[in-house]
Structure formats: structure tokens, C-alpha cells
C-alpha positions, -999 to +999 in steps of 0.1 A: +215-424+323+194-414+294+212-395+266+198-361+258+182-359+224+198-335+200+173-309+186+164-311+150+180-281+131+158-264+106+169-236+083+144-212+071+149-188+042+130-155+038+133-145+001+117-111-005+110-085-031+129-053-026+113-023-008+089-028+019+091-066+020+128-064+024+125-039+053+099-060+071+118-093+066+150-078+079+132-069+112+112-101+114+143-124+108+160-112+139+133-124+164+118-152+143+139-180+158+129-172+193+093-170+183+094-204+166+112-219+196+083-207+218+058-226+195+078-257+188+097-261+221+132-275+225+127-303+199+138-280+171+165-254+167+160-227+142+182-208+118+167-179+098+183-162+068+171-133+047+177-125+011+162-098-011+158-097-049+131-089-074+109-119-075+101-128-111+067-131-127+057-159-152+036-154-183+004-152-163+018-125-140+022-148-111+052-156-090+065-191-098+066-204-063+077-239-069+104-230-093+119-205-069+117-232-042+137-257-063+163-231-071+169-213-038+164-242-013+192-262-031+214-231-036+212-220+001+206-254+017+173-241+032+149-266+046+119-242+042+114-212+020+090-183+027+086-158-002+074-123+008+061-100-019+042-067-023+023-082-053-015-083-047-026-118-053-059-135-061-075-168-067-100-158-094-115-127-078-108-138-042-079-119-025-051-141-012-030-134+019-008-165+016-004-200+003+019-230+008+031-262-007+042-288+018+060-311-007+082-284-019+086-268+015+076-233+003+051-207+013+043-172+001+030-141+019+013-111+000+018-080+021-011-059+006-036-084+019-024-077+054-037-041+053-020-008+060-013-010+097+008-032+121+024-050+091+054-063+110+033-082+137+008-094+112+034-107+088+054-124+116+023-143+129+014-153+094+049-166+087+048-186+118+014-200+109+027-210+074+058-227+090+035-248+111+019-261+078+052-267+062+065-286+093+035-308+096+050-339+080+080-337+105+064-327+137+032-336+155+033-303+173+033-284+140+001-301+128-017-287+158-004-252+164-008-236+199-042-221+206-027-187+211-010-188+177-044-196+161-060-168+180-034-144+169-038-155+133-075-148+134-067-112+144-048-109+112-076-106+088-113-111+094-131-128+080-108-153+063-107-190+054-085-216+039-094-226+003-078-254-017-060-247-049-059-267-081-025-253-090+009-251-073-004-245-037-019-269-013-041-241+003-047-205+002-055-182+031-082-161+015-099-129+025-137-132+021-165-106+022-164-068+021-141-064+051-115-087+034-115-066+003-113-034+022-082-047+040-066-056+007-075-021-007-059-004+023-028-026+018-027-016-020-030+020-011-002+018+014+020+000-011+014+028-036+027+053-010+005+082-020+026+108-002+051+104-030+027+123-053+037+158-040+074+159-048+069+141-082+043+166-095+065+197-098+043+214-123+011+209-104+027+219-071+042+251-086+008+261-102-010+255-068+015+274-049+015+304-073-023+306-073-025+304-035+001+331-031-019+353-056-050+348-035-033+358-003-022+392-016-054+400-035-079+420-015-109+406-034-100+371-021-100+387+014-135+399+011-148+367-006-132+345+020-147+366+049-181+364+033-181+326+029-193+304+058-171+276+071-194+249+057-191+263+022-153+267+025-152+230+035-173+221+005-150+240-018-120+222-003-135+187-009-146+197-044-111+209-052-094+178-040-119+156-060-114+177-091-077+175-091-078+137-083-102+130-111-083+152-135-050+133-128-068+100-132-086+108-165-059+130-182-031+104-175-053+073-185-050+057-150-085+042-152-086+005-160-112-005-186-105-042-194-127-064-215-143-095-200-165-099-169-139-114-147-113-088-156-137-060-150-145-073-115-107-074-108-103-039-122-129-025-096-104-029-068-074-015-088-095+015-099-106+021-063-070+019-052-059+043-079-086+068-070-080+067-032-042+069-038-046+101-058-071+116-034-048+109-004-018+123-023-037+154-033-049+158+003-013+157+014-005+183-012-033+205+002-021+202+038+014+213+028+000+241+007-023+252+035+006+254+060+029+273+037+001+297+027-007+304+063+029+312+070+030+335+040-002+352+050+011+360+085+043+374+071+029+393+041-006+405+052-005+434+078-034+431+103-043+468+103-045+470+065-066+439+063-090+453+089-094+485+068-102+464+037-127+442+055-142+470+076-138+452+109-109+440+131-090+411+114-084+382+138-070+347+134-104+335+119-099+361+090-064+347+083-075+311+084-105+317+061-083+336+036-058+307+036-085+281+034-100+297+002-066+304-014-053+269-008-085+254-023-084+275-054-047+268-056-054+230-058-077+235-087-050+254-105-027+226-097-049+202-116-043+224-147-006+225-140-005+187-138-012+187-176+025+196-181+036+164-164+047+135-184+022+106-181+048+080-172+061+103-144+026+105-130+023+067-132+056+063-113+044+087-087+011+070-082+018+033-084+040+008-067+066-011-088+043-042-089+013-022-100+034-006-128+045-040-139+009-052-140-002-022-161+027-026-185+017-063-190-018-053-196-008-027-222+015-052-239-014-077-240-037-052-255-012-042-282-005-078-291-043-086-293-050-056-315 
């Protein structure tokens, strides 16, 4: 009778930044052993552990992948290590989703490169793809991952390709073309969490709310709103959001203007991320202000009196146009109110922790070079 072969046991460590990487890895770690067993079969048994800490940066602003592998694989007795970070990463100007080093048994995933939606599924499939690479010296099955795994990986980011590295990694999974950069941009905006802007801009929010409230109870606003067509009101709204976003960016020195051609090319994406983060944040403020102003208008403005002022019956359209104009003017006033905010407070509200670190390093370099 042939003895049954004992499966090889492989321990995988997920070492993550705090915040979103930690949350995702905690959910992925639960189902990852079963997913890996489906791909590798009964020849390997899997044990997955998860630990969160702030991944350090070296002097160049990169995560020292090999040094972390030497430290943590020995400390935890992990066979393989996957680092998960919210730091946007590049090889030159090419966005990087992941890389790996087979000899050190380590890989790294950069979440911003996975876009803004379906992060859990995309990150899980990419981690499995990387483990196939790391297991290639041990398993013939790892060297040729199942076709369905490859097909799912292609759904991750498109277009993409593996590129070789001259440094610590064996290969990068790079995003190429306009679509790849747009996906990275979406991921960077998601990481900035633009909806945090509203509670962190108390002065701007107060100025916007006060101005909108004044507009609601002022009869000249009633007549002006009634006279304006919907298309012009929409244009006023867009202009108001752009004005406040631009003011926040310029007044608080959020626009990157580095020296050097390569750095300027990199800064294009960061500036686009900042501008869109602010625009989405201000749009969220406008939506909240519109809802509160509409409630205030219904409570404070009596329909009969409004009809007397306008000279015709006041229906729902009259209330909506009044609130529409008042909220738009309020947002412009909010831009002025944002001047009272501390610049560092605005930066903390606008940027993710990693982006704040990058900008701090840039300021320190500029000061040391001057």
C-alpha cells in the first residue's frame, strides 16, 4: 500500500500599512488559504498571517522591500512575505501595481494602482498571482498558473505588462498607456478620501452655510433665481465649485512645481490627483449644503408670501431654483472662508498620509538644496 504524501506547509505573511491596506488585508487573509488551495491543489497546505504597521521609507522615498523581508520572515518564520501599501509607486514615470523578488520570497502590492473600485477582489487576485511567482522554484504548478487565474489577472488592470527591474525586484507589473494612468489616478483620489474635506474645513463650511441662509431669506435672491434659466444655474454651480477648488489649491500652495523634466512629468499626476480630490470634496460640500438649504427653504419660506413677491404661484420649481442659486453663491463665499483655515489643516484634509509624507520629503529636499 502506497503511503500518502504529506502536503508541503507554506506560511504566508501579509505585512501592511495602516488604514485601507490593513482593512483589506484583514478580509483577504480569511479566505486566502482556500483560494490558494484551489490553485495549487492538495500538494500544499497554506497558513496566512496578517500584521499591520507603518512601512518605512528609505532615503529615496521607496519601501525597502528586501530589508523588510529579511527582518520579518525570520522574526515570524514566514516562508513568503507580501507587503501591501497605499504608497503610489513608479519605475521612472511608469506606474507600478506590484513587484516581487523570488530569492528573498517577497512581493509588494501598491493599492492605488488597482483603481478605486472592487479593491478587495483585485488585490486578492494580484496577491495570488504574486505567490505563483514566489513559489515557482518549489512547484511546477506555480510556474504555470491556471488559465482562469491569468484571465482574472488581466481583468485587474488593462493594459498592463511585466517589466524587468535593475534594482531589488525581479519584475514589476506595470500599468501602461492612458488607461493605466487613469486607473492609478482614480486609486490616488480614493486614497485621499475627498469626502473628508467637508468636516475639516470648518471656516469654509460656516461661510458657505451663512451665505446660503442669507440668500434663502432675501427676496432679491428669489426674483433673481426665478429669472435665471436652469442651464445658467447649472453653469453657475460648476463655476462655483471650480472657483473654490482652485482657490483652495492655490491659496494653500498645493500645486507641485518641481524642477527637472522627469520630476515635472511625475508631478502632473500628483497635481491632477490634488485638483480632482478638491473638486470632489467641494462637490460633496455643495451636495450637503443644497440638502440643508432646501430643508431650510421649505421651513422658513411661506409659499403664499413667495408667490406675492414673484407675482405668480410658487411651486416646487421655485424653491429648487432658489436653493440652487443660494447654494452656489454659498460655495463661492466658502472659498473666501477657507482663507481662515491653517494650511497644514487643509493639507491633512486633502491628502492621504503617504502623500503628506511625499510632500514633506520634497519640502525638506528643497530647503536643504537652497
